[in-house]
Legacy VTK file of the C-alpha trace (Angstrom):
# vtk DataFile Version 3.0
C-alpha trace
ASCII
DATASET POLYDATA
POINTS 106 float
-29.867 150.656 17.531
-28.480 147.167 18.299
-29.105 144.025 16.752
-27.537 140.771 18.026
-28.533 137.654 15.499
-27.454 134.303 16.322
-24.749 134.344 18.567
-22.524 131.544 19.514
-19.239 132.024 21.750
-17.436 129.775 23.418
-14.006 130.210 25.387
-11.346 127.658 26.005
-13.552 125.097 24.683
-16.725 125.698 26.711
-19.679 127.035 24.788
-20.802 129.822 26.987
-23.614 131.566 24.639
-25.791 130.091 21.863
-28.567 131.283 19.606
-28.532 134.518 21.598
-30.931 137.117 19.381
-32.164 140.842 20.393
-32.701 143.761 18.896
-32.191 146.906 21.081
-33.730 149.635 19.598
-32.694 153.397 19.864
-33.486 155.131 23.156
-34.744 151.986 24.655
-33.526 149.920 27.805
-32.604 146.214 28.037
-32.035 144.325 31.471
-29.616 141.220 30.762
-30.167 138.889 34.221
-28.863 135.936 34.892
-26.844 133.470 37.528
-22.820 133.948 37.866
-21.528 132.548 35.244
-24.025 132.172 32.886
-22.694 134.594 30.315
-23.526 137.991 30.637
-20.387 139.650 31.113
-19.430 137.847 27.787
-22.544 139.013 26.018
-21.478 142.536 26.816
-17.784 141.766 26.196
-19.039 140.908 22.748
-21.090 143.768 22.225
-17.946 145.849 22.808
-15.859 144.148 20.627
-13.674 142.008 23.014
-15.015 139.049 22.387
-15.828 137.857 18.559
-18.826 135.329 18.254
-17.998 132.094 16.649
-21.125 132.464 14.894
-23.861 134.710 14.046
-23.366 138.854 14.198
-23.262 141.953 15.672
-24.754 144.910 14.188
-24.308 148.636 15.742
-26.699 151.024 13.591
-26.628 148.458 10.730
-22.763 148.217 10.698
-21.744 144.500 11.503
-18.964 144.745 14.311
-17.020 142.401 13.413
-16.629 143.026 9.622
-16.401 146.654 9.376
-12.738 148.252 9.143
-10.625 149.629 11.925
-11.500 153.139 12.074
-15.186 152.531 12.080
-14.812 150.392 14.720
-13.134 152.726 16.680
-16.010 155.342 16.273
-18.192 152.585 17.523
-16.499 151.845 20.717
-16.141 155.151 21.354
-19.905 155.384 22.413
-19.893 152.409 24.883
-18.628 152.146 28.423
-18.493 149.162 30.738
-19.311 149.938 34.266
-18.016 146.771 36.543
-19.764 145.509 39.453
-16.689 145.488 41.934
-14.251 148.388 42.087
-11.835 148.310 39.060
-9.702 150.798 40.069
-5.689 150.344 39.665
-4.169 150.495 43.698
-1.047 151.836 42.177
-2.628 154.730 40.152
-3.763 158.105 41.445
-7.384 158.668 41.234
-6.661 161.387 38.277
-4.363 158.128 36.736
-7.678 156.000 37.279
-9.838 158.287 35.516
-7.451 159.155 32.515
-6.677 155.701 31.740
-8.834 155.438 28.728
-7.386 158.877 27.234
-4.197 156.820 27.299
-5.614 153.719 25.346
-5.657 154.109 21.212
LINES 1 107
106 0 1 2 3 4 5 6 7 8 9 10 11 12 13 14 15 16 17 18 19 20 21 22 23 24 25 26 27 28 29 30 31 32 33 34 35 36 37 38 39 40 41 42 43 44 45 46 47 48 49 50 51 52 53 54 55 56 57 58 59 60 61 62 63 64 65 66 67 68 69 70 71 72 73 74 75 76 77 78 79 80 81 82 83 84 85 86 87 88 89 90 91 92 93 94 95 96 97 98 99 100 101 102 103 104 105
């Protein structure tokens, strides 16, 4: 289960998200809709552990994403992936190198 409680995120001095709350039980889906620049990507990146919230908390299966230890965080992150809207391939890499790139990350 993913539980988001009152998250607020600012980037570069600009408030991007404020008061975001939802609970996504296991085996259910959630659609995030909004205009360009409304914070959809920032929300997803906060769920991936990239942008920590200024306020609020994010729990994955009851574990606070931003206060848990590094090894637990790594095991949580292994269960997530992000698919970009536009091609995110590196032109200087082969197809194999692009696909294998996550294997090189720690």
